[in-house]
mmCIF file as Biopython writes it, N, C-alpha, C and O atoms, coordinates in Angstrom:
data_model
#
loop_
_atom_site.group_PDB
_atom_site.id
_atom_site.type_symbol
_atom_site.label_atom_id
_atom_site.label_alt_id
_atom_site.label_comp_id
_atom_site.label_asym_id
_atom_site.label_entity_id
_atom_site.label_seq_id
_atom_site.pdbx_PDB_ins_code
_atom_site.Cartn_x
_atom_site.Cartn_y
_atom_site.Cartn_z
_atom_site.occupancy
_atom_site.B_iso_or_equiv
_atom_site.auth_seq_id
_atom_site.auth_asym_id
_atom_site.pdbx_PDB_model_num
ATOM 1   N N  . MET A ? 1  ? 36.380  12.399  -21.230 1.0 0.0 1  A 1 
ATOM 2   C CA . MET A ? 1  ? 35.087  12.879  -20.797 1.0 0.0 1  A 1 
ATOM 3   C C  . MET A ? 1  ? 34.658  12.099  -19.554 1.0 0.0 1  A 1 
ATOM 4   O O  . MET A ? 1  ? 34.733  10.870  -19.542 1.0 0.0 1  A 1 
ATOM 5   N N  . SER A ? 2  ? 34.218  12.784  -18.526 1.0 0.0 2  A 1 
ATOM 6   C CA . SER A ? 2  ? 33.770  12.091  -17.322 1.0 0.0 2  A 1 
ATOM 7   C C  . SER A ? 2  ? 32.250  11.926  -17.343 1.0 0.0 2  A 1 
ATOM 8   O O  . SER A ? 2  ? 31.521  12.783  -17.842 1.0 0.0 2  A 1 
ATOM 9   N N  . MET A ? 3  ? 31.800  10.812  -16.794 1.0 0.0 3  A 1 
ATOM 10  C CA . MET A ? 3  ? 30.362  10.528  -16.747 1.0 0.0 3  A 1 
ATOM 11  C C  . MET A ? 3  ? 29.787  11.057  -15.435 1.0 0.0 3  A 1 
ATOM 12  O O  . MET A ? 3  ? 30.451  10.998  -14.400 1.0 0.0 3  A 1 
ATOM 13  N N  . PRO A ? 4  ? 28.559  11.574  -15.471 1.0 0.0 4  A 1 
ATOM 14  C CA . PRO A ? 4  ? 27.917  11.985  -14.214 1.0 0.0 4  A 1 
ATOM 15  C C  . PRO A ? 4  ? 27.751  10.790  -13.282 1.0 0.0 4  A 1 
ATOM 16  O O  . PRO A ? 4  ? 27.537  9.669   -13.745 1.0 0.0 4  A 1 
ATOM 17  N N  . ARG A ? 5  ? 27.846  11.012  -12.009 1.0 0.0 5  A 1 
ATOM 18  C CA . ARG A ? 5  ? 27.794  9.926   -11.029 1.0 0.0 5  A 1 
ATOM 19  C C  . ARG A ? 5  ? 26.460  9.182   -11.054 1.0 0.0 5  A 1 
ATOM 20  O O  . ARG A ? 5  ? 26.442  7.966   -10.863 1.0 0.0 5  A 1 
ATOM 21  N N  . ALA A ? 6  ? 25.358  9.867   -11.282 1.0 0.0 6  A 1 
ATOM 22  C CA . ALA A ? 6  ? 24.038  9.232   -11.274 1.0 0.0 6  A 1 
ATOM 23  C C  . ALA A ? 6  ? 23.890  8.208   -12.386 1.0 0.0 6  A 1 
ATOM 24  O O  . ALA A ? 6  ? 23.145  7.241   -12.227 1.0 0.0 6  A 1 
ATOM 25  N N  . SER A ? 7  ? 24.578  8.390   -13.510 1.0 0.0 7  A 1 
ATOM 26  C CA . SER A ? 7  ? 24.426  7.460   -14.619 1.0 0.0 7  A 1 
ATOM 27  C C  . SER A ? 7  ? 25.125  6.133   -14.359 1.0 0.0 7  A 1 
ATOM 28  O O  . SER A ? 7  ? 24.878  5.170   -15.084 1.0 0.0 7  A 1 
ATOM 29  N N  . LYS A ? 8  ? 25.981  6.047   -13.361 1.0 0.0 8  A 1 
ATOM 30  C CA . LYS A ? 8  ? 26.669  4.800   -13.043 1.0 0.0 8  A 1 
ATOM 31  C C  . LYS A ? 8  ? 25.783  3.828   -12.267 1.0 0.0 8  A 1 
ATOM 32  O O  . LYS A ? 8  ? 26.123  2.651   -12.150 1.0 0.0 8  A 1 
ATOM 33  N N  . ILE A ? 9  ? 24.654  4.298   -11.735 1.0 0.0 9  A 1 
ATOM 34  C CA . ILE A ? 9  ? 23.744  3.437   -10.983 1.0 0.0 9  A 1 
ATOM 35  C C  . ILE A ? 9  ? 22.900  2.646   -11.966 1.0 0.0 9  A 1 
ATOM 36  O O  . ILE A ? 9  ? 22.259  3.247   -12.828 1.0 0.0 9  A 1 
ATOM 37  N N  . PRO A ? 10 ? 22.874  1.321   -11.872 1.0 0.0 10 A 1 
ATOM 38  C CA . PRO A ? 10 ? 22.066  0.530   -12.805 1.0 0.0 10 A 1 
ATOM 39  C C  . PRO A ? 10 ? 20.578  0.859   -12.683 1.0 0.0 10 A 1 
ATOM 40  O O  . PRO A ? 10 ? 20.099  1.228   -11.611 1.0 0.0 10 A 1 
ATOM 41  N N  . ILE A ? 11 ? 19.867  0.721   -13.782 1.0 0.0 11 A 1 
ATOM 42  C CA . ILE A ? 11 ? 18.425  0.986   -13.817 1.0 0.0 11 A 1 
ATOM 43  C C  . ILE A ? 11 ? 17.690  0.058   -12.852 1.0 0.0 11 A 1 
ATOM 44  O O  . ILE A ? 11 ? 16.752  0.491   -12.182 1.0 0.0 11 A 1 
ATOM 45  N N  . LEU A ? 12 ? 18.096  -1.205  -12.769 1.0 0.0 12 A 1 
ATOM 46  C CA . LEU A ? 12 ? 17.434  -2.180  -11.892 1.0 0.0 12 A 1 
ATOM 47  C C  . LEU A ? 12 ? 17.471  -1.717  -10.435 1.0 0.0 12 A 1 
ATOM 48  O O  . LEU A ? 12 ? 16.482  -1.865  -9.717  1.0 0.0 12 A 1 
ATOM 49  N N  . THR A ? 13 ? 18.579  -1.169  -10.002 1.0 0.0 13 A 1 
ATOM 50  C CA . THR A ? 13 ? 18.696  -0.696  -8.621  1.0 0.0 13 A 1 
ATOM 51  C C  . THR A ? 13 ? 17.739  0.457   -8.361  1.0 0.0 13 A 1 
ATOM 52  O O  . THR A ? 13 ? 17.107  0.507   -7.306  1.0 0.0 13 A 1 
ATOM 53  N N  . LYS A ? 14 ? 17.625  1.376   -9.298  1.0 0.0 14 A 1 
ATOM 54  C CA . LYS A ? 14 ? 16.710  2.496   -9.129  1.0 0.0 14 A 1 
ATOM 55  C C  . LYS A ? 14 ? 15.275  2.007   -9.020  1.0 0.0 14 A 1 
ATOM 56  O O  . LYS A ? 14 ? 14.535  2.444   -8.138  1.0 0.0 14 A 1 
ATOM 57  N N  . THR A ? 15 ? 14.875  1.102   -9.909  1.0 0.0 15 A 1 
ATOM 58  C CA . THR A ? 15 ? 13.506  0.588   -9.901  1.0 0.0 15 A 1 
ATOM 59  C C  . THR A ? 15 ? 13.216  -0.158  -8.606  1.0 0.0 15 A 1 
ATOM 60  O O  . THR A ? 15 ? 12.154  0.024   -8.011  1.0 0.0 15 A 1 
ATOM 61  N N  . LYS A ? 16 ? 14.142  -0.990  -8.166  1.0 0.0 16 A 1 
ATOM 62  C CA . LYS A ? 16 ? 13.933  -1.753  -6.941  1.0 0.0 16 A 1 
ATOM 63  C C  . LYS A ? 16 ? 13.800  -0.817  -5.742  1.0 0.0 16 A 1 
ATOM 64  O O  . LYS A ? 16 ? 12.969  -1.054  -4.865  1.0 0.0 16 A 1 
ATOM 65  N N  . ALA A ? 17 ? 14.598  0.228   -5.693  1.0 0.0 17 A 1 
ATOM 66  C CA . ALA A ? 17 ? 14.530  1.166   -4.575  1.0 0.0 17 A 1 
ATOM 67  C C  . ALA A ? 17 ? 13.206  1.921   -4.563  1.0 0.0 17 A 1 
ATOM 68  O O  . ALA A ? 17 ? 12.657  2.191   -3.495  1.0 0.0 17 A 1 
ATOM 69  N N  . MET A ? 18 ? 12.699  2.259   -5.720  1.0 0.0 18 A 1 
ATOM 70  C CA . MET A ? 18 ? 11.440  2.992   -5.789  1.0 0.0 18 A 1 
ATOM 71  C C  . MET A ? 18 ? 10.256  2.101   -5.437  1.0 0.0 18 A 1 
ATOM 72  O O  . MET A ? 18 ? 9.256   2.589   -4.912  1.0 0.0 18 A 1 
ATOM 73  N N  . MET A ? 19 ? 10.350  0.822   -5.712  1.0 0.0 19 A 1 
ATOM 74  C CA . MET A ? 19 ? 9.235   -0.090  -5.492  1.0 0.0 19 A 1 
ATOM 75  C C  . MET A ? 19 ? 9.278   -0.732  -4.107  1.0 0.0 19 A 1 
ATOM 76  O O  . MET A ? 19 ? 8.383   -1.510  -3.779  1.0 0.0 19 A 1 
ATOM 77  N N  . TRP A ? 20 ? 10.284  -0.436  -3.282  1.0 0.0 20 A 1 
ATOM 78  C CA . TRP A ? 20 ? 10.492  -1.146  -2.022  1.0 0.0 20 A 1 
ATOM 79  C C  . TRP A ? 20 ? 9.281   -1.084  -1.103  1.0 0.0 20 A 1 
ATOM 80  O O  . TRP A ? 20 ? 8.861   -2.133  -0.613  1.0 0.0 20 A 1 
ATOM 81  N N  . GLY A ? 21 ? 8.701   0.065   -0.842  1.0 0.0 21 A 1 
ATOM 82  C CA . GLY A ? 21 ? 7.624   0.171   0.128   1.0 0.0 21 A 1 
ATOM 83  C C  . GLY A ? 21 ? 6.245   -0.066  -0.438  1.0 0.0 21 A 1 
ATOM 84  O O  . GLY A ? 21 ? 5.256   0.047   0.285   1.0 0.0 21 A 1 
ATOM 85  N N  . LYS A ? 22 ? 6.154   -0.388  -1.698  1.0 0.0 22 A 1 
ATOM 86  C CA . LYS A ? 22 ? 4.850   -0.455  -2.338  1.0 0.0 22 A 1 
ATOM 87  C C  . LYS A ? 22 ? 4.060   -1.701  -1.932  1.0 0.0 22 A 1 
ATOM 88  O O  . LYS A ? 22 ? 2.874   -1.601  -1.617  1.0 0.0 22 A 1 
ATOM 89  N N  . ARG A ? 23 ? 4.683   -2.836  -1.936  1.0 0.0 23 A 1 
ATOM 90  C CA . ARG A ? 23 ? 3.977   -4.083  -1.602  1.0 0.0 23 A 1 
ATOM 91  C C  . ARG A ? 23 ? 4.883   -4.945  -0.735  1.0 0.0 23 A 1 
ATOM 92  O O  . ARG A ? 23 ? 6.108   -4.874  -0.835  1.0 0.0 23 A 1 
ATOM 93  N N  . PHE A ? 24 ? 4.276   -5.747  0.105   1.0 0.0 24 A 1 
ATOM 94  C CA . PHE A ? 24 ? 5.045   -6.594  1.005   1.0 0.0 24 A 1 
ATOM 95  C C  . PHE A ? 24 ? 4.670   -8.040  0.746   1.0 0.0 24 A 1 
ATOM 96  O O  . PHE A ? 24 ? 3.625   -8.499  1.206   1.0 0.0 24 A 1 
ATOM 97  N N  . GLN A ? 25 ? 5.500   -8.760  0.023   1.0 0.0 25 A 1 
ATOM 98  C CA . GLN A ? 25 ? 5.337   -10.175 -0.267  1.0 0.0 25 A 1 
ATOM 99  C C  . GLN A ? 25 ? 3.964   -10.520 -0.824  1.0 0.0 25 A 1 
ATOM 100 O O  . GLN A ? 25 ? 3.387   -11.536 -0.435  1.0 0.0 25 A 1 
ATOM 101 N N  . GLY A ? 26 ? 3.433   -9.713  -1.713  1.0 0.0 26 A 1 
ATOM 102 C CA . GLY A ? 26 ? 2.195   -10.038 -2.401  1.0 0.0 26 A 1 
ATOM 103 C C  . GLY A ? 26 ? 0.927   -9.774  -1.627  1.0 0.0 26 A 1 
ATOM 104 O O  . GLY A ? 26 ? -0.137  -10.249 -2.026  1.0 0.0 26 A 1 
ATOM 105 N N  . ILE A ? 27 ? 0.996   -9.027  -0.525  1.0 0.0 27 A 1 
ATOM 106 C CA . ILE A ? 27 ? -0.219  -8.694  0.223   1.0 0.0 27 A 1 
ATOM 107 C C  . ILE A ? 27 ? -0.285  -7.190  0.456   1.0 0.0 27 A 1 
ATOM 108 O O  . ILE A ? 27 ? 0.726   -6.489  0.424   1.0 0.0 27 A 1 
ATOM 109 N N  . GLN A ? 28 ? -1.502  -6.719  0.690   1.0 0.0 28 A 1 
ATOM 110 C CA . GLN A ? 28 ? -1.706  -5.325  1.073   1.0 0.0 28 A 1 
ATOM 111 C C  . GLN A ? 28 ? -2.631  -5.301  2.274   1.0 0.0 28 A 1 
ATOM 112 O O  . GLN A ? 28 ? -3.544  -6.118  2.391   1.0 0.0 28 A 1 
ATOM 113 N N  . ARG A ? 29 ? -2.382  -4.360  3.159   1.0 0.0 29 A 1 
ATOM 114 C CA . ARG A ? 29 ? -3.245  -4.177  4.323   1.0 0.0 29 A 1 
ATOM 115 C C  . ARG A ? 29 ? -4.046  -2.901  4.125   1.0 0.0 29 A 1 
ATOM 116 O O  . ARG A ? 29 ? -3.476  -1.843  3.857   1.0 0.0 29 A 1 
ATOM 117 N N  . HIS A ? 30 ? -5.355  -2.994  4.254   1.0 0.0 30 A 1 
ATOM 118 C CA . HIS A ? 30 ? -6.241  -1.839  4.139   1.0 0.0 30 A 1 
ATOM 119 C C  . HIS A ? 30 ? -6.832  -1.602  5.522   1.0 0.0 30 A 1 
ATOM 120 O O  . HIS A ? 30 ? -7.556  -2.449  6.045   1.0 0.0 30 A 1 
ATOM 121 N N  . ILE A ? 31 ? -6.525  -0.456  6.111   1.0 0.0 31 A 1 
ATOM 122 C CA . ILE A ? 31 ? -6.918  -0.165  7.487   1.0 0.0 31 A 1 
ATOM 123 C C  . ILE A ? 31 ? -7.815  1.066   7.496   1.0 0.0 31 A 1 
ATOM 124 O O  . ILE A ? 31 ? -7.444  2.116   6.971   1.0 0.0 31 A 1 
ATOM 125 N N  . VAL A ? 32 ? -8.999  0.934   8.095   1.0 0.0 32 A 1 
ATOM 126 C CA . VAL A ? 32 ? -9.933  2.049   8.243   1.0 0.0 32 A 1 
ATOM 127 C C  . VAL A ? 32 ? -9.775  2.581   9.660   1.0 0.0 32 A 1 
ATOM 128 O O  . VAL A ? 32 ? -9.873  1.824   10.625  1.0 0.0 32 A 1 
ATOM 129 N N  . VAL A ? 33 ? -9.529  3.890   9.787   1.0 0.0 33 A 1 
ATOM 130 C CA . VAL A ? 33 ? -9.361  4.508   11.104  1.0 0.0 33 A 1 
ATOM 131 C C  . VAL A ? 33 ? -10.412 5.591   11.305  1.0 0.0 33 A 1 
ATOM 132 O O  . VAL A ? 33 ? -10.955 6.131   10.341  1.0 0.0 33 A 1 
ATOM 133 N N  . ASP A ? 34 ? -10.695 5.907   12.583  1.0 0.0 34 A 1 
ATOM 134 C CA . ASP A ? 34 ? -11.628 6.998   12.882  1.0 0.0 34 A 1 
ATOM 135 C C  . ASP A ? 34 ? -10.868 8.322   12.933  1.0 0.0 34 A 1 
ATOM 136 O O  . ASP A ? 34 ? -9.682  8.373   12.608  1.0 0.0 34 A 1 
ATOM 137 N N  . SER A ? 35 ? -11.543 9.378   13.336  1.0 0.0 35 A 1 
ATOM 138 C CA . SER A ? 35 ? -10.931 10.708  13.332  1.0 0.0 35 A 1 
ATOM 139 C C  . SER A ? 35 ? -9.785  10.842  14.332  1.0 0.0 35 A 1 
ATOM 140 O O  . SER A ? 35 ? -8.978  11.765  14.225  1.0 0.0 35 A 1 
ATOM 141 N N  . GLN A ? 36 ? -9.704  9.933   15.301  1.0 0.0 36 A 1 
ATOM 142 C CA . GLN A ? 36 ? -8.618  9.965   16.282  1.0 0.0 36 A 1 
ATOM 143 C C  . GLN A ? 36 ? -7.470  9.034   15.904  1.0 0.0 36 A 1 
ATOM 144 O O  . GLN A ? 36 ? -6.476  8.949   16.624  1.0 0.0 36 A 1 
ATOM 145 N N  . GLY A ? 37 ? -7.605  8.333   14.771  1.0 0.0 37 A 1 
ATOM 146 C CA . GLY A ? 37 ? -6.554  7.439   14.314  1.0 0.0 37 A 1 
ATOM 147 C C  . GLY A ? 37 ? -6.651  6.032   14.860  1.0 0.0 37 A 1 
ATOM 148 O O  . GLY A ? 37 ? -5.736  5.232   14.664  1.0 0.0 37 A 1 
ATOM 149 N N  . LEU A ? 38 ? -7.742  5.709   15.542  1.0 0.0 38 A 1 
ATOM 150 C CA . LEU A ? 38 ? -7.919  4.367   16.084  1.0 0.0 38 A 1 
ATOM 151 C C  . LEU A ? 38 ? -8.441  3.440   14.995  1.0 0.0 38 A 1 
ATOM 152 O O  . LEU A ? 38 ? -9.358  3.816   14.264  1.0 0.0 38 A 1 
ATOM 153 N N  . PRO A ? 39 ? -7.878  2.232   14.865  1.0 0.0 39 A 1 
ATOM 154 C CA . PRO A ? 39 ? -8.321  1.318   13.809  1.0 0.0 39 A 1 
ATOM 155 C C  . PRO A ? 39 ? -9.751  0.829   14.049  1.0 0.0 39 A 1 
ATOM 156 O O  . PRO A ? 39 ? -10.109 0.442   15.162  1.0 0.0 39 A 1 
ATOM 157 N N  . GLN A ? 40 ? -10.546 0.853   13.003  1.0 0.0 40 A 1 
ATOM 158 C CA . GLN A ? 40 ? -11.930 0.398   13.072  1.0 0.0 40 A 1 
ATOM 159 C C  . GLN A ? 40 ? -12.159 -0.849  12.226  1.0 0.0 40 A 1 
ATOM 160 O O  . GLN A ? 40 ? -13.034 -1.654  12.547  1.0 0.0 40 A 1 
ATOM 161 N N  . ALA A ? 41 ? -11.396 -1.024  11.159  1.0 0.0 41 A 1 
ATOM 162 C CA . ALA A ? 41 ? -11.530 -2.189  10.287  1.0 0.0 41 A 1 
ATOM 163 C C  . ALA A ? 41 ? -10.186 -2.457  9.626   1.0 0.0 41 A 1 
ATOM 164 O O  . ALA A ? 41 ? -9.466  -1.527  9.263   1.0 0.0 41 A 1 
ATOM 165 N N  . VAL A ? 42 ? -9.853  -3.743  9.473   1.0 0.0 42 A 1 
ATOM 166 C CA . VAL A ? 42 ? -8.614  -4.149  8.817   1.0 0.0 42 A 1 
ATOM 167 C C  . VAL A ? 42 ? -8.944  -5.265  7.839   1.0 0.0 42 A 1 
ATOM 168 O O  . VAL A ? 42 ? -9.600  -6.244  8.196   1.0 0.0 42 A 1 
ATOM 169 N N  . VAL A ? 43 ? -8.482  -5.111  6.600   1.0 0.0 43 A 1 
ATOM 170 C CA . VAL A ? 43 ? -8.675  -6.133  5.574   1.0 0.0 43 A 1 
ATOM 171 C C  . VAL A ? 43 ? -7.323  -6.389  4.923   1.0 0.0 43 A 1 
ATOM 172 O O  . VAL A ? 43 ? -6.611  -5.446  4.578   1.0 0.0 43 A 1 
ATOM 173 N N  . VAL A ? 44 ? -6.965  -7.657  4.753   1.0 0.0 44 A 1 
ATOM 174 C CA . VAL A ? 44 ? -5.733  -8.037  4.070   1.0 0.0 44 A 1 
ATOM 175 C C  . VAL A ? 44 ? -6.122  -8.645  2.732   1.0 0.0 44 A 1 
ATOM 176 O O  . VAL A ? 44 ? -6.921  -9.580  2.678   1.0 0.0 44 A 1 
ATOM 177 N N  . THR A ? 45 ? -5.553  -8.110  1.645   1.0 0.0 45 A 1 
ATOM 178 C CA . THR A ? 45 ? -5.864  -8.590  0.302   1.0 0.0 45 A 1 
ATOM 179 C C  . THR A ? 45 ? -4.574  -8.940  -0.422  1.0 0.0 45 A 1 
ATOM 180 O O  . THR A ? 45 ? -3.477  -8.634  0.046   1.0 0.0 45 A 1 
ATOM 181 N N  . THR A ? 46 ? -4.724  -9.586  -1.571  1.0 0.0 46 A 1 
ATOM 182 C CA . THR A ? 46 ? -3.569  -9.867  -2.411  1.0 0.0 46 A 1 
ATOM 183 C C  . THR A ? 46 ? -3.109  -8.576  -3.075  1.0 0.0 46 A 1 
ATOM 184 O O  . THR A ? 46 ? -3.845  -7.590  -3.102  1.0 0.0 46 A 1 
ATOM 185 N N  . ALA A ? 47 ? -1.906  -8.583  -3.602  1.0 0.0 47 A 1 
ATOM 186 C CA . ALA A ? 47 ? -1.314  -7.366  -4.148  1.0 0.0 47 A 1 
ATOM 187 C C  . ALA A ? 47 ? -1.994  -6.890  -5.427  1.0 0.0 47 A 1 
ATOM 188 O O  . ALA A ? 47 ? -1.845  -5.726  -5.799  1.0 0.0 47 A 1 
ATOM 189 N N  . ASN A ? 48 ? -2.733  -7.758  -6.106  1.0 0.0 48 A 1 
ATOM 190 C CA . ASN A ? 48 ? -3.363  -7.333  -7.353  1.0 0.0 48 A 1 
ATOM 191 C C  . ASN A ? 48 ? -4.674  -6.580  -7.130  1.0 0.0 48 A 1 
ATOM 192 O O  . ASN A ? 48 ? -5.276  -6.120  -8.101  1.0 0.0 48 A 1 
ATOM 193 N N  . VAL A ? 49 ? -5.134  -6.440  -5.897  1.0 0.0 49 A 1 
ATOM 194 C CA . VAL A ? 49 ? -6.332  -5.658  -5.581  1.0 0.0 49 A 1 
ATOM 195 C C  . VAL A ? 49 ? -5.913  -4.198  -5.437  1.0 0.0 49 A 1 
ATOM 196 O O  . VAL A ? 49 ? -4.946  -3.894  -4.739  1.0 0.0 49 A 1 
ATOM 197 N N  . THR A ? 50 ? -6.637  -3.297  -6.093  1.0 0.0 50 A 1 
ATOM 198 C CA . THR A ? 50 ? -6.286  -1.877  -6.014  1.0 0.0 50 A 1 
ATOM 199 C C  . THR A ? 50 ? -6.631  -1.322  -4.636  1.0 0.0 50 A 1 
ATOM 200 O O  . THR A ? 50 ? -7.393  -1.929  -3.883  1.0 0.0 50 A 1 
ATOM 201 N N  . GLY A ? 51 ? -6.070  -0.177  -4.320  1.0 0.0 51 A 1 
ATOM 202 C CA . GLY A ? 51 ? -6.352  0.475   -3.042  1.0 0.0 51 A 1 
ATOM 203 C C  . GLY A ? 51 ? -7.818  0.833   -2.900  1.0 0.0 51 A 1 
ATOM 204 O O  . GLY A ? 51 ? -8.393  0.723   -1.817  1.0 0.0 51 A 1 
ATOM 205 N N  . ARG A ? 52 ? -8.420  1.262   -3.998  1.0 0.0 52 A 1 
ATOM 206 C CA . ARG A ? 52 ? -9.839  1.631   -3.968  1.0 0.0 52 A 1 
ATOM 207 C C  . ARG A ? 52 ? -10.721 0.413   -3.680  1.0 0.0 52 A 1 
ATOM 208 O O  . ARG A ? 52 ? -11.630 0.484   -2.852  1.0 0.0 52 A 1 
ATOM 209 N N  . GLU A ? 53 ? -10.451 -0.704  -4.364  1.0 0.0 53 A 1 
ATOM 210 C CA . GLU A ? 53 ? -11.234 -1.922  -4.131  1.0 0.0 53 A 1 
ATOM 211 C C  . GLU A ? 53 ? -11.051 -2.427  -2.705  1.0 0.0 53 A 1 
ATOM 212 O O  . GLU A ? 53 ? -12.013 -2.865  -2.074  1.0 0.0 53 A 1 
ATOM 213 N N  . GLY A ? 54 ? -9.821  -2.369  -2.190  1.0 0.0 54 A 1 
ATOM 214 C CA . GLY A ? 54 ? -9.553  -2.806  -0.826  1.0 0.0 54 A 1 
ATOM 215 C C  . GLY A ? 54 ? -10.271 -1.949  0.198   1.0 0.0 54 A 1 
ATOM 216 O O  . GLY A ? 54 ? -10.782 -2.461  1.194   1.0 0.0 54 A 1 
ATOM 217 N N  . ALA A ? 55 ? -10.312 -0.640  -0.045  1.0 0.0 55 A 1 
ATOM 218 C CA . ALA A ? 55 ? -11.019 0.262   0.869   1.0 0.0 55 A 1 
ATOM 219 C C  . ALA A ? 55 ? -12.514 -0.028  0.857   1.0 0.0 55 A 1 
ATOM 220 O O  . ALA A ? 55 ? -13.155 -0.047  1.908   1.0 0.0 55 A 1 
ATOM 221 N N  . LEU A ? 56 ? -13.068 -0.253  -0.324  1.0 0.0 56 A 1 
ATOM 222 C CA . LEU A ? 56 ? -14.495 -0.576  -0.413  1.0 0.0 56 A 1 
ATOM 223 C C  . LEU A ? 56 ? -14.807 -1.904  0.272   1.0 0.0 56 A 1 
ATOM 224 O O  . LEU A ? 56 ? -15.839 -2.032  0.930   1.0 0.0 56 A 1 
ATOM 225 N N  . ASP A ? 57 ? -13.926 -2.893  0.124   1.0 0.0 57 A 1 
ATOM 226 C CA . ASP A ? 57 ? -14.107 -4.176  0.811   1.0 0.0 57 A 1 
ATOM 227 C C  . ASP A ? 57 ? -14.069 -3.992  2.327   1.0 0.0 57 A 1 
ATOM 228 O O  . ASP A ? 57 ? -14.869 -4.587  3.048   1.0 0.0 57 A 1 
ATOM 229 N N  . ALA A ? 58 ? -13.142 -3.170  2.806   1.0 0.0 58 A 1 
ATOM 230 C CA . ALA A ? 58 ? -13.027 -2.931  4.249   1.0 0.0 58 A 1 
ATOM 231 C C  . ALA A ? 58 ? -14.281 -2.255  4.784   1.0 0.0 58 A 1 
ATOM 232 O O  . ALA A ? 58 ? -14.790 -2.629  5.841   1.0 0.0 58 A 1 
ATOM 233 N N  . LEU A ? 59 ? -14.775 -1.266  4.062   1.0 0.0 59 A 1 
ATOM 234 C CA . LEU A ? 59 ? -15.977 -0.558  4.508   1.0 0.0 59 A 1 
ATOM 235 C C  . LEU A ? 59 ? -17.213 -1.448  4.432   1.0 0.0 59 A 1 
ATOM 236 O O  . LEU A ? 59 ? -18.043 -1.431  5.340   1.0 0.0 59 A 1 
ATOM 237 N N  . ALA A ? 60 ? -17.342 -2.221  3.367   1.0 0.0 60 A 1 
ATOM 238 C CA . ALA A ? 60 ? -18.516 -3.081  3.203   1.0 0.0 60 A 1 
ATOM 239 C C  . ALA A ? 60 ? -18.511 -4.230  4.212   1.0 0.0 60 A 1 
ATOM 240 O O  . ALA A ? 60 ? -19.559 -4.594  4.746   1.0 0.0 60 A 1 
ATOM 241 N N  . GLY A ? 61 ? -17.348 -4.792  4.468   1.0 0.0 61 A 1 
ATOM 242 C CA . GLY A ? 61 ? -17.254 -5.928  5.376   1.0 0.0 61 A 1 
ATOM 243 C C  . GLY A ? 61 ? -17.470 -5.583  6.835   1.0 0.0 61 A 1 
ATOM 244 O O  . GLY A ? 61 ? -17.843 -6.451  7.624   1.0 0.0 61 A 1 
ATOM 245 N N  . HIS A ? 62 ? -17.245 -4.338  7.208   1.0 0.0 62 A 1 
ATOM 246 C CA . HIS A ? 62 ? -17.372 -3.915  8.602   1.0 0.0 62 A 1 
ATOM 247 C C  . HIS A ? 62 ? -18.409 -2.812  8.763   1.0 0.0 62 A 1 
ATOM 248 O O  . HIS A ? 62 ? -18.324 -2.007  9.690   1.0 0.0 62 A 1 
ATOM 249 N N  . GLN A ? 63 ? -19.370 -2.775  7.877   1.0 0.0 63 A 1 
ATOM 250 C CA . GLN A ? 63 ? -20.356 -1.701  7.864   1.0 0.0 63 A 1 
ATOM 251 C C  . GLN A ? 63 ? -21.156 -1.629  9.167   1.0 0.0 63 A 1 
ATOM 252 O O  . GLN A ? 63 ? -21.447 -0.535  9.650   1.0 0.0 63 A 1 
ATOM 253 N N  . ASP A ? 64 ? -21.510 -2.767  9.736   1.0 0.0 64 A 1 
ATOM 254 C CA . ASP A ? 64 ? -22.284 -2.778  10.984  1.0 0.0 64 A 1 
ATOM 255 C C  . ASP A ? 64 ? -21.482 -2.194  12.148  1.0 0.0 64 A 1 
ATOM 256 O O  . ASP A ? 64 ? -22.043 -1.508  13.003  1.0 0.0 64 A 1 
ATOM 257 N N  . ASN A ? 65 ? -20.186 -2.459  12.185  1.0 0.0 65 A 1 
ATOM 258 C CA . ASN A ? 65 ? -19.338 -1.957  13.270  1.0 0.0 65 A 1 
ATOM 259 C C  . ASN A ? 65 ? -19.026 -0.475  13.129  1.0 0.0 65 A 1 
ATOM 260 O O  . ASN A ? 65 ? -18.669 0.176   14.111  1.0 0.0 65 A 1 
ATOM 261 N N  . LEU A ? 66 ? -19.154 0.068   11.919  1.0 0.0 66 A 1 
ATOM 262 C CA . LEU A ? 66 ? -18.777 1.457   11.680  1.0 0.0 66 A 1 
ATOM 263 C C  . LEU A ? 66 ? -19.915 2.439   11.901  1.0 0.0 66 A 1 
ATOM 264 O O  . LEU A ? 66 ? -19.687 3.649   11.900  1.0 0.0 66 A 1 
ATOM 265 N N  . ARG A ? 67 ? -21.115 1.958   12.089  1.0 0.0 67 A 1 
ATOM 266 C CA . ARG A ? 67 ? -22.251 2.862   12.309  1.0 0.0 67 A 1 
ATOM 267 C C  . ARG A ? 67 ? -22.228 3.394   13.732  1.0 0.0 67 A 1 
ATOM 268 O O  . ARG A ? 67 ? -21.792 2.710   14.658  1.0 0.0 67 A 1 
ATOM 269 N N  . LYS A ? 68 ? -22.706 4.628   13.894  1.0 0.0 68 A 1 
ATOM 270 C CA . LYS A ? 68 ? -22.746 5.233   15.236  1.0 0.0 68 A 1 
ATOM 271 C C  . LYS A ? 68 ? -23.977 4.793   15.989  1.0 0.0 68 A 1 
ATOM 272 O O  . LYS A ? 68 ? -24.179 5.200   17.133  1.0 0.0 68 A 1 
#
């Protein structure tokens, strides 16, 4: 009986490949951009901060600069 080729790949390799772009050395960058894609605020947080919390921190910390 022959085994399917996909089953020969270790589980660890699959998990590592899927998680590669998720976090970079324990930090996350939260960038607020305007409608033209220009950066308006940047906040760097630790990896345990959720995307929602990081976005709220970025907006709250730069609220004066973001007003028209």
